[in-house]
C-alpha positions in Angstrom: -93.9 5.1 93.0 -91.4 2.8 91.5 -87.7 3.6 91.9 -85.9 4.3 88.6 -82.3 5.3 88.1 -81.8 8.7 86.5 -81.4 7.4 83.0 -84.8 5.8 83.2 -86.4 8.8 84.8 -85.0 11.1 82.0 -86.2 8.6 79.4 -89.7 8.3 80.8 -90.0 12.1 81.0 -88.8 12.5 77.3 -91.3 9.8 76.2 -94.2 11.4 78.1 -93.5 14.7 76.6 -92.9 13.4 73.1 -96.1 11.4 73.2 -98.0 14.4 74.4 -97.0 16.0 71.0 -98.2 13.0 69.1 -94.8 12.3 67.6 -93.1 8.9 67.0 -89.5 8.3 68.1 -88.5 8.4 64.5 -90.3 11.6 63.7 -89.0 13.4 66.8 -85.4 12.2 66.3 -85.5 13.4 62.7 -87.0 16.8 63.9 -84.1 17.4 66.2 -81.4 15.9 63.9 -80.6 12.9 66.1 -80.3 9.3 65.1 -83.4 7.3 65.9 -81.4 4.5 67.5 -79.5 6.8 69.8 -82.7 8.6 70.8 -84.5 5.3 71.3 -81.8 4.1 73.7 -82.0 7.4 75.6 -85.8 7.2 75.9 -85.6 3.7 77.2 -82.9 4.5 79.7 -80.3 2.2 78.1 -77.9 5.0 77.3 -76.7 8.1 79.2 -77.7 11.2 77.4 -75.0 13.9 77.0 -75.9 17.3 78.4 -75.7 18.8 74.9 -78.1 16.2 73.6 -80.6 16.7 76.4 -80.6 20.3 75.6 -81.3 19.5 71.9 -84.2 17.2 73.0 -85.6 19.8 75.4 -85.5 22.5 72.8 -87.2 20.2 70.3 -90.0 19.6 72.9 -90.4 23.4 73.1 -89.8 23.6 76.8 -87.0 24.8 79.2 -84.7 22.5 81.2 -86.5 23.7 84.3 -89.9 22.6 82.9 -88.4 19.3 81.8 -87.2 18.5 85.3 -90.5 19.8 86.9 -92.0 16.4 87.3 -92.8 14.0 90.1 -90.3 11.5 88.4 -87.4 13.7 89.8 -88.8 13.9 93.3 -87.4 11.2 95.7 
């Protein structure tokens, strides 16, 4: 497995779960009331995501934080 920093791991996980729901970045950002540009930077790992925004994303995905972090991406 490639080594990614935490921002990239979080972004990859968000992208995976968003795509599983068949939503574009823009559609999902609109759904959760977040700017598409900010969301896009979070998803690509170019921006740190604030805890409150991560909670908003996770709720928008319809999962818990525990479910979000239950991924091989977060196992070193």
